[in-house]
OpenMM code with the backbone's topology and positions (N, CA, C; nanometers):
from openmm import Vec3, app, unit

residues = "MET GLU ASP SER PHE ARG GLN ARG TRP LEU SER ARG VAL ILE LEU ALA GLY VAL LEU TYR LEU GLY ILE GLY PHE ALA SER ALA ALA LEU ALA GLY ALA ALA ALA SER ASN GLN MET ARG SER LEU TRP ARG LEU SER ALA PHE VAL ILE SER ALA VAL VAL PHE ALA ALA HIS VAL ALA TYR GLU HIS PHE ARG LEU ARG ASN THR ALA TRP PRO THR ALA TRP HIS ALA SER VAL ALA VAL ALA PHE GLY ALA LEU ALA LEU ALA LEU VAL ALA ASN ILE HIS ASP LEU GLY SER PRO SER GLY TYR ARG PRO ARG MET LEU ILE ALA LEU LEU ALA TRP PRO LEU LEU THR ALA VAL PRO ALA PHE ILE VAL ALA LEU VAL ILE ALA ALA GLY LEU GLY LEU LYS ARG LEU GLY GLY".split()
positions = [
    Vec3(3.9909, -2.0238, -2.3568),
    Vec3(4.0370, -1.9154, -2.2719),
    Vec3(3.9922, -1.9373, -2.1274),
    Vec3(3.8637, -1.9722, -2.1096),
    Vec3(3.8104, -1.9942, -1.9754),
    Vec3(3.8801, -2.1117, -1.9076),
    Vec3(3.9035, -2.2200, -1.9806),
    Vec3(3.9713, -2.3368, -1.9231),
    Vec3(4.1142, -2.3034, -1.8839),
    Vec3(4.1813, -2.2226, -1.9636),
    Vec3(4.3179, -2.1820, -1.9321),
    Vec3(4.3213, -2.0988, -1.8044),
    Vec3(4.2263, -2.0070, -1.7910),
    Vec3(4.2182, -1.9240, -1.6712),
    Vec3(4.1914, -2.0100, -1.5487),
    Vec3(4.0968, -2.1011, -1.5619),
    Vec3(4.0606, -2.1887, -1.4505),
    Vec3(4.1784, -2.2771, -1.4100),
    Vec3(4.2501, -2.3281, -1.5082),
    Vec3(4.3645, -2.4142, -1.4793),
    Vec3(4.4731, -2.3365, -1.4048),
    Vec3(4.4997, -2.2139, -1.4469),
    Vec3(4.6010, -2.1324, -1.3774),
    Vec3(4.5546, -2.0986, -1.2367),
    Vec3(4.4263, -2.0665, -1.2199),
    Vec3(4.3717, -2.0332, -1.0898),
    Vec3(4.3845, -2.1523, -0.9959),
    Vec3(4.3465, -2.2699, -1.0440),
    Vec3(4.3547, -2.3896, -0.9602),
    Vec3(4.4989, -2.4257, -0.9283),
    Vec3(4.5889, -2.4043, -1.0209),
    Vec3(4.7292, -2.4370, -0.9929),
    Vec3(4.7855, -2.3462, -0.8838),
    Vec3(4.7450, -2.2200, -0.8812),
    Vec3(4.7893, -2.1297, -0.7735),
    Vec3(4.7297, -2.1712, -0.6404),
    Vec3(4.6030, -2.2113, -0.6408),
    Vec3(4.5374, -2.2575, -0.5183),
    Vec3(4.6081, -2.3820, -0.4656),
    Vec3(4.6372, -2.4759, -0.5539),
    Vec3(4.7034, -2.5999, -0.5119),
    Vec3(4.8438, -2.5711, -0.4602),
    Vec3(4.9169, -2.4834, -0.5293),
    Vec3(5.0520, -2.4485, -0.4833),
    Vec3(5.0481, -2.3881, -0.3434),
    Vec3(4.9601, -2.2918, -0.3218),
    Vec3(4.9505, -2.2299, -0.1887),
    Vec3(4.9059, -2.3328, -0.0856),
    Vec3(4.8095, -2.4173, -0.1202),
    Vec3(4.7631, -2.5206, -0.0274),
    Vec3(4.8733, -2.6184, 0.0095),
    Vec3(4.9550, -2.6552, -0.0873),
    Vec3(5.0676, -2.7450, -0.0594),
    Vec3(5.1698, -2.6753, 0.0299),
    Vec3(5.1889, -2.5465, 0.0088),
    Vec3(5.2787, -2.4718, 0.0984),
    Vec3(5.2257, -2.4724, 0.2411),
    Vec3(5.0951, -2.4488, 0.2575),
    Vec3(5.0354, -2.4532, 0.3917),
    Vec3(5.0531, -2.5919, 0.4540),
    Vec3(5.0322, -2.6953, 0.3747),
    Vec3(5.0514, -2.8319, 0.4236),
    Vec3(5.1958, -2.8540, 0.4667),
    Vec3(5.2893, -2.8127, 0.3841),
    Vec3(5.4309, -2.8296, 0.4178),
    Vec3(5.4705, -2.7542, 0.5433),
    Vec3(5.4204, -2.6328, 0.5563),
    Vec3(5.4493, -2.5529, 0.6756),
    Vec3(5.3926, -2.6216, 0.7994),
    Vec3(5.2687, -2.6660, 0.7912),
    Vec3(5.2056, -2.7330, 0.9054),
    Vec3(5.2746, -2.8632, 0.9411),
    Vec3(5.3087, -2.9401, 0.8395),
    Vec3(5.3732, -3.0692, 0.8619),
    Vec3(5.5120, -3.0496, 0.9232),
    Vec3(5.5902, -2.9586, 0.8659),
    Vec3(5.7258, -2.9349, 0.9159),
    Vec3(5.7250, -2.8778, 1.0574),
    Vec3(5.6378, -2.7818, 1.0828),
    Vec3(5.6358, -2.7218, 1.2162),
    Vec3(5.5869, -2.8216, 1.3206),
    Vec3(5.4943, -2.9097, 1.2824),
    Vec3(5.4479, -3.0119, 1.3773),
    Vec3(5.5610, -3.1086, 1.4104),
    Vec3(5.6380, -3.1455, 1.3092),
    Vec3(5.7508, -3.2358, 1.3329),
    Vec3(5.8555, -3.1690, 1.4213),
    Vec3(5.8853, -3.0433, 1.3933),
    Vec3(5.9849, -2.9719, 1.4732),
    Vec3(5.9346, -2.9474, 1.6150),
    Vec3(5.8069, -2.9146, 1.6293),
    Vec3(5.7500, -2.8941, 1.7633),
    Vec3(5.7490, -3.0246, 1.8415),
    Vec3(5.7210, -3.1343, 1.7728),
    Vec3(5.7209, -3.2645, 1.8398),
    Vec3(5.8587, -3.3063, 1.8884),
    Vec3(5.9614, -3.2616, 1.8181),
    Vec3(6.0983, -3.2961, 1.8563),
    Vec3(6.1608, -3.1941, 1.9505),
    Vec3(6.0877, -3.0884, 1.9818),
    Vec3(6.1420, -2.9823, 2.0669),
    Vec3(6.1675, -3.0338, 2.2075),
    Vec3(6.2750, -2.9833, 2.2668),
    Vec3(6.3150, -3.0271, 2.4002),
    Vec3(6.2399, -2.9540, 2.5117),
    Vec3(6.1810, -2.8397, 2.4788),
    Vec3(6.1123, -2.7623, 2.5830),
    Vec3(5.9790, -2.7097, 2.5302),
    Vec3(5.8954, -2.6690, 2.6229),
    Vec3(5.7674, -2.6093, 2.5846),
    Vec3(5.7871, -2.4775, 2.5116),
    Vec3(5.8920, -2.4036, 2.5482),
    Vec3(5.9196, -2.2765, 2.4814),
    Vec3(5.9546, -2.2986, 2.3342),
    Vec3(6.0367, -2.3983, 2.3061),
    Vec3(6.0717, -2.4275, 2.1677),
    Vec3(5.9510, -2.4800, 2.0909),
    Vec3(5.8699, -2.5596, 2.1552),
    Vec3(5.7477, -2.6100, 2.0920),
    Vec3(5.6571, -2.4933, 2.0533),
    Vec3(5.6419, -2.3988, 2.1441),
    Vec3(5.5610, -2.2798, 2.1163),
    Vec3(5.6223, -2.1961, 2.0043),
    Vec3(5.7535, -2.1862, 2.0031),
    Vec3(5.8219, -2.1099, 1.8991),
    Vec3(5.7982, -2.1716, 1.7612),
    Vec3(5.8053, -2.3032, 1.7508),
    Vec3(5.7808, -2.3700, 1.6225),
    Vec3(5.6363, -2.3504, 1.5784),
    Vec3(5.5437, -2.3555, 1.6704),
    Vec3(5.4030, -2.3344, 1.6346),
    Vec3(5.3781, -2.1901, 1.5913),
    Vec3(5.4393, -2.0962, 1.6620),
    Vec3(5.4266, -1.9558, 1.6242),
    Vec3(5.4902, -1.9308, 1.4876),
    Vec3(5.6038, -1.9933, 1.4627),
    Vec3(5.6696, -1.9750, 1.3328),
    Vec3(5.5814, -2.0268, 1.2194),
    Vec3(5.5091, -2.1346, 1.2419),
    Vec3(5.4172, -2.1861, 1.1399),
    Vec3(5.3084, -2.0837, 1.1098),
    Vec3(5.2585, -2.0209, 1.2135),
    Vec3(5.1552, -1.9192, 1.1955),
    Vec3(5.2097, -1.8006, 1.1155),
    Vec3(5.3289, -1.7551, 1.1512),
    Vec3(5.3890, -1.6389, 1.0840),
    Vec3(5.4209, -1.6711, 0.9380),
    Vec3(5.4799, -1.7864, 0.9129),
    Vec3(5.5141, -1.8232, 0.7756),
    Vec3(5.3871, -1.8416, 0.6920),
    Vec3(5.2845, -1.9013, 0.7498),
    Vec3(5.1569, -1.9152, 0.6785),
    Vec3(5.0964, -1.7787, 0.6480),
    Vec3(5.1095, -1.6845, 0.7403),
    Vec3(5.0599, -1.5486, 0.7171),
    Vec3(5.1347, -1.4818, 0.6018),
    Vec3(5.2635, -1.5096, 0.5911),
    Vec3(5.3431, -1.4548, 0.4804),
    Vec3(5.2960, -1.5142, 0.3475),
    Vec3(5.2708, -1.6452, 0.3454),
    Vec3(5.2191, -1.7094, 0.2235),
    Vec3(5.0838, -1.6491, 0.1869),
    Vec3(4.9985, -1.6312, 0.2850),
    Vec3(4.8663, -1.5729, 0.2625),
    Vec3(4.8789, -1.4312, 0.2070),
    Vec3(4.9634, -1.3499, 0.2688),
    Vec3(4.9825, -1.2116, 0.2230),
    Vec3(5.0395, -1.2087, 0.0813),
    Vec3(5.1327, -1.2983, 0.0532),
    Vec3(5.1900, -1.3049, -0.0819),
    Vec3(5.0835, -1.3451, -0.1835),
    Vec3(4.9970, -1.4371, -0.1467),
    Vec3(4.8904, -1.4788, -0.2376),
    Vec3(4.7946, -1.3627, -0.2643),
    Vec3(4.7537, -1.2938, -0.1602),
    Vec3(4.6641, -1.1788, -0.1771),
    Vec3(4.7319, -1.0711, -0.2629),
    Vec3(4.8576, -1.0437, -0.2353),
    Vec3(4.9309, -0.9423, -0.3126),
    Vec3(4.9432, -0.9835, -0.4592),
    Vec3(4.9722, -1.1091, -0.4851),
    Vec3(4.9839, -1.1579, -0.6228),
    Vec3(4.8517, -1.1422, -0.6964),
    Vec3(4.7444, -1.1830, -0.6318),
    Vec3(4.6123, -1.1715, -0.6937),
    Vec3(4.5771, -1.0246, -0.7218),
    Vec3(4.6110, -0.9381, -0.6278),
    Vec3(4.5728, -0.7972, -0.6408),
    Vec3(4.6640, -0.7207, -0.7380),
    Vec3(4.7933, -0.7296, -0.7165),
    Vec3(4.8864, -0.6477, -0.7938),
    Vec3(4.9229, -0.7092, -0.9293),
    Vec3(4.9537, -0.8366, -0.9296),
    Vec3(4.9979, -0.9008, -1.0549),
    Vec3(4.8804, -0.9322, -1.1473),
    Vec3(4.7764, -0.9923, -1.0911),
    Vec3(4.6618, -1.0313, -1.1726),
    Vec3(4.5568, -0.9216, -1.1830),
    Vec3(4.5686, -0.8206, -1.0978),
    Vec3(4.4781, -0.7061, -1.0957),
    Vec3(4.3333, -0.7474, -1.0719),
    Vec3(4.3157, -0.8484, -0.9863),
    Vec3(4.1813, -0.8921, -0.9495),
    Vec3(4.1195, -0.7936, -0.8513),
    Vec3(3.9891, -0.7871, -0.8524),
    Vec3(3.9178, -0.7053, -0.7546),
    Vec3(3.9152, -0.7800, -0.6211),
    Vec3(3.8547, -0.7185, -0.5225),
    Vec3(3.8577, -0.7742, -0.3870),
    Vec3(3.7903, -0.9108, -0.3771),
    Vec3(3.6755, -0.9269, -0.4413),
    Vec3(3.6004, -1.0515, -0.4260),
    Vec3(3.6771, -1.1731, -0.4796),
    Vec3(3.7246, -1.1739, -0.6053),
    Vec3(3.7990, -1.2913, -0.6516),
    Vec3(3.9307, -1.3116, -0.5764),
    Vec3(3.9935, -1.2033, -0.5361),
    Vec3(4.1165, -1.2161, -0.4582),
    Vec3(4.0887, -1.2900, -0.3283),
    Vec3(3.9851, -1.2486, -0.2573),
    Vec3(3.9493, -1.3131, -0.1307),
    Vec3(3.9071, -1.4572, -0.1531),
    Vec3(3.8321, -1.4819, -0.2589),
    Vec3(3.7861, -1.6178, -0.2888),
    Vec3(3.9046, -1.7107, -0.3160),
    Vec3(3.9956, -1.6676, -0.4018),
    Vec3(4.1109, -1.7511, -0.4368),
    Vec3(4.1990, -1.7781, -0.3149),
    Vec3(4.2244, -1.6753, -0.2350),
    Vec3(4.3090, -1.6931, -0.1165),
    Vec3(4.2424, -1.7855, -0.0148),
    Vec3(4.1125, -1.7705, 0.0046),
    Vec3(4.0443, -1.8537, 0.1041),
    Vec3(4.0300, -1.9979, 0.0577),
    Vec3(4.0126, -2.0208, -0.0708),
    Vec3(4.0074, -2.1585, -0.1210),
    Vec3(4.1433, -2.2256, -0.1021),
    Vec3(4.2507, -2.1517, -0.1231),
    Vec3(4.3843, -2.2076, -0.1004),
    Vec3(4.4028, -2.2443, 0.0467),
    Vec3(4.3574, -2.1585, 0.1364),
    Vec3(4.3650, -2.1867, 0.2796),
    Vec3(4.2827, -2.3105, 0.3136),
    Vec3(4.1626, -2.3191, 0.2577),
    Vec3(4.0766, -2.4354, 0.2829),
    Vec3(4.1406, -2.5634, 0.2292),
    Vec3(4.2033, -2.5555, 0.1137),
    Vec3(4.2710, -2.6721, 0.0568),
    Vec3(4.3856, -2.7172, 0.1479),
    Vec3(4.4642, -2.6219, 0.1975),
    Vec3(4.5719, -2.6562, 0.2902),
    Vec3(4.5190, -2.7181, 0.4184),
    Vec3(4.4099, -2.6645, 0.4707),
    Vec3(4.3492, -2.7189, 0.5930),
    Vec3(4.2940, -2.8588, 0.5694),
    Vec3(4.2326, -2.8799, 0.4528),
    Vec3(4.1827, -3.0132, 0.4197),
    Vec3(4.2984, -3.1129, 0.4100),
    Vec3(4.4071, -3.0713, 0.3475),
    Vec3(4.5244, -3.1585, 0.3374),
    Vec3(4.5793, -3.1921, 0.4760),
    Vec3(4.5864, -3.0934, 0.5646),
    Vec3(4.6326, -3.1191, 0.7013),
    Vec3(4.5373, -3.2124, 0.7756),
    Vec3(4.4074, -3.1952, 0.7538),
    Vec3(4.3086, -3.2831, 0.8172),
    Vec3(4.3239, -3.4265, 0.7666),
    Vec3(4.3505, -3.4420, 0.6385),
    Vec3(4.3746, -3.5763, 0.5834),
    Vec3(4.4973, -3.6407, 0.6467),
    Vec3(4.6048, -3.5621, 0.6581),
    Vec3(4.7275, -3.6128, 0.7208),
    Vec3(4.7000, -3.6491, 0.8674),
    Vec3(4.6229, -3.5665, 0.9370),
    Vec3(4.5898, -3.5950, 1.0777),
    Vec3(4.5089, -3.7239, 1.0895),
    Vec3(4.4159, -3.7455, 0.9976),
    Vec3(4.3368, -3.8685, 0.9997),
    Vec3(4.4244, -3.9903, 0.9726),
    Vec3(4.5131, -3.9782, 0.8765),
    Vec3(4.6050, -4.0894, 0.8458),
    Vec3(4.6960, -4.1169, 0.9645),
    Vec3(4.7464, -4.0104, 1.0268),
    Vec3(4.8325, -4.0264, 1.1453),
    Vec3(4.7561, -4.0958, 1.2582),
    Vec3(4.6296, -4.0605, 1.2739),
    Vec3(4.5481, -4.1187, 1.3808),
    Vec3(4.5232, -4.2688, 1.3585),
    Vec3(4.5266, -4.3103, 1.2320),
    Vec3(4.5091, -4.4535, 1.2029),
    Vec3(4.6161, -4.5377, 1.2719),
    Vec3(4.7376, -4.4844, 1.2803),
    Vec3(4.8481, -4.5589, 1.3403),
    Vec3(4.8707, -4.5300, 1.4864),
    Vec3(4.7809, -4.4574, 1.5492),
    Vec3(4.8028, -4.4239, 1.6901),
    Vec3(4.7772, -4.5458, 1.7782),
    Vec3(4.8427, -4.5514, 1.8939),
    Vec3(4.8266, -4.6656, 1.9846),
    Vec3(4.6821, -4.6855, 2.0318),
    Vec3(4.6076, -4.5770, 2.0429),
    Vec3(4.4699, -4.5894, 2.0911),
    Vec3(4.3732, -4.6281, 1.9797),
    Vec3(4.4225, -4.6344, 1.8569),
    Vec3(4.3365, -4.6700, 1.7448),
    Vec3(4.2709, -4.5477, 1.6838),
    Vec3(4.2119, -4.5667, 1.5697),
    Vec3(4.1486, -4.4561, 1.4985),
    Vec3(4.0223, -4.4107, 1.5704),
    Vec3(4.0094, -4.2808, 1.5839),
    Vec3(3.8914, -4.2209, 1.6453),
    Vec3(3.8027, -4.1643, 1.5341),
    Vec3(3.6852, -4.2199, 1.5149),
    Vec3(3.5978, -4.1733, 1.4067),
    Vec3(3.5643, -4.0240, 1.4138),
    Vec3(3.5709, -3.9652, 1.5314),
    Vec3(3.5415, -3.8217, 1.5417),
    Vec3(3.6456, -3.7375, 1.4673),
    Vec3(3.7592, -3.7993, 1.4319),
    Vec3(3.8593, -3.7280, 1.3518),
    Vec3(3.8049, -3.6929, 1.2136),
    Vec3(3.7030, -3.7638, 1.1692),
    Vec3(3.6420, -3.7332, 1.0398),
    Vec3(3.5827, -3.5930, 1.0376),
    Vec3(3.5442, -3.5431, 1.1534),
    Vec3(3.4885, -3.4072, 1.1627),
    Vec3(3.5912, -3.3053, 1.1144),
    Vec3(3.7189, -3.3325, 1.1371),
    Vec3(3.8241, -3.2399, 1.0954),
    Vec3(3.8244, -3.2181, 0.9449),
    Vec3(3.7824, -3.3175, 0.8694),
    Vec3(3.7825, -3.3043, 0.7235),
    Vec3(3.6877, -3.1942, 0.6754),
    Vec3(3.5862, -3.1657, 0.7510),
    Vec3(3.4938, -3.0566, 0.7180),
    Vec3(3.5217, -2.9324, 0.8026),
    Vec3(3.5505, -2.9545, 0.9297),
    Vec3(3.5653, -2.8412, 1.0220),
    Vec3(3.6898, -2.7570, 0.9927),
    Vec3(3.8052, -2.8202, 0.9724),
    Vec3(3.9275, -2.7433, 0.9537),
    Vec3(3.9212, -2.6528, 0.8315),
    Vec3(3.8749, -2.7024, 0.7152),
    Vec3(3.8648, -2.6098, 0.6016),
    Vec3(3.7674, -2.4948, 0.6278),
    Vec3(3.6544, -2.5232, 0.6892),
    Vec3(3.5577, -2.4165, 0.7172),
    Vec3(3.6095, -2.3163, 0.8197),
    Vec3(3.6722, -2.3688, 0.9249),
    Vec3(3.7209, -2.2811, 1.0317),
    Vec3(3.8383, -2.1942, 0.9880),
    Vec3(3.9040, -2.2310, 0.8800),
    Vec3(4.0149, -2.1495, 0.8298),
    Vec3(3.9732, -2.0641, 0.7107),
    Vec3(3.8880, -2.1179, 0.6240),
    Vec3(3.8522, -2.0456, 0.5019),
    Vec3(3.7648, -1.9242, 0.5280),
    Vec3(3.6714, -1.9354, 0.6204),
    Vec3(3.5803, -1.8224, 0.6455),
    Vec3(3.6568, -1.7000, 0.6971),
    Vec3(3.7406, -1.7134, 0.8007),
    Vec3(3.8164, -1.5953, 0.8433),
    Vec3(3.9157, -1.5488, 0.7356),
    Vec3(3.9749, -1.6438, 0.6621),
    Vec3(4.0686, -1.6062, 0.5558),
    Vec3(3.9977, -1.5234, 0.4493),
    Vec3(3.8751, -1.5619, 0.4153),
    Vec3(3.7996, -1.4862, 0.3160),
    Vec3(3.7740, -1.3441, 0.3647),
    Vec3(3.7316, -1.3322, 0.4892),
    Vec3(3.7005, -1.1992, 0.5445),
    Vec3(3.8250, -1.1120, 0.5491),
    Vec3(3.9358, -1.1677, 0.5965),
    Vec3(4.0606, -1.0909, 0.6052),
    Vec3(4.1085, -1.0507, 0.4655),
    Vec3(4.1084, -1.1460, 0.3726),
    Vec3(4.1531, -1.1153, 0.2370),
    Vec3(4.0622, -1.0128, 0.1701),
    Vec3(3.9324, -1.0218, 0.1953),
    Vec3(3.8381, -0.9262, 0.1369),
    Vec3(3.8650, -0.7851, 0.1888),
    Vec3(3.8874, -0.7736, 0.3181),
    Vec3(3.9156, -0.6419, 0.3777),
    Vec3(4.0470, -0.5858, 0.3240),
    Vec3(4.1497, -0.6703, 0.3187),
    Vec3(4.2803, -0.6241, 0.2693),
    Vec3(4.2712, -0.5839, 0.1227),
    Vec3(4.2115, -0.6707, 0.0407),
    Vec3(4.2028, -0.6421, -0.1023),
    Vec3(4.1152, -0.5200, -0.1297),
    Vec3(4.0078, -0.5047, -0.0543),
    Vec3(3.9234, -0.3862, -0.0716),
    Vec3(4.0003, -0.2603, -0.0333),
    Vec3(4.0769, -0.2685, 0.0742),
    Vec3(4.1597, -0.1541, 0.1138),
    Vec3(4.2642, -0.1205, 0.0097),
    Vec3(4.3258, -0.2240, -0.0468),
    Vec3(4.4243, -0.2001, -0.1536),
    Vec3(4.3574, -0.1417, -0.2769),
    Vec3(4.2343, -0.1868, -0.3043),
    Vec3(4.1596, -0.1337, -0.4179),
    Vec3(4.1252, 0.0122, -0.3998),
    Vec3(4.0882, 0.0495, -0.2792),
    Vec3(4.0593, 0.1901, -0.2508),
    Vec3(4.1843, 0.2754, -0.2651),
    Vec3(4.2965, 0.2202, -0.2206),
    Vec3(4.4225, 0.2938, -0.2313),
    Vec3(4.4599, 0.3114, -0.3784),
    Vec3(4.4347, 0.2056, -0.4586),
    Vec3(4.4653, 0.2142, -0.6025),
    Vec3(4.3798, 0.3222, -0.6679),
    Vec3(4.2527, 0.3309, -0.6307),
    Vec3(4.1634, 0.4305, -0.6885),
    Vec3(4.1999, 0.5714, -0.6440),
    Vec3(4.2397, 0.5833, -0.5165),
    Vec3(4.2692, 0.7148, -0.4623),
    Vec3(4.4106, 0.7623, -0.4906),
    Vec3(4.4999, 0.6722, -0.5211),
    Vec3(4.6391, 0.7132, -0.5309),
    Vec3(4.6920, 0.7051, -0.6650),
] * unit.nanometer
topology = app.Topology()
chain = topology.addChain("A")
for resn in residues:
    res = topology.addResidue(resn, chain)
    for name in ("N", "CA", "C"):
        topology.addAtom(name, app.Element.getBySymbol(name[0]), res)
């Protein structure tokens, strides 16, 4: 039973992380091909908005469908965000390998920094949202 639960939990984390990776990868490609700074900004903003929708859907799924409390909901959502950030950092490191200036070893910092810089705020936001939804469930 525990292994089945863990496997389902990890599969949701991986799915959300892959979505974050796809959103980041696609928006970077579209922003890179943009003809103007305004379009480049629009593609970057769209990545943020679409990622926020994925995040909100993940929190809602954990809360409403799985009926998780605030803590596991926030944990699962933030791990998915960290996984997506780690995947993007890996892609950035691989991309840097082929850059004309050569690989910059400081890019290795991204492998730790990006997941931490995204997961911590994601955890706090998800915890606040899930706790608020939990209070509403109790009161309503």
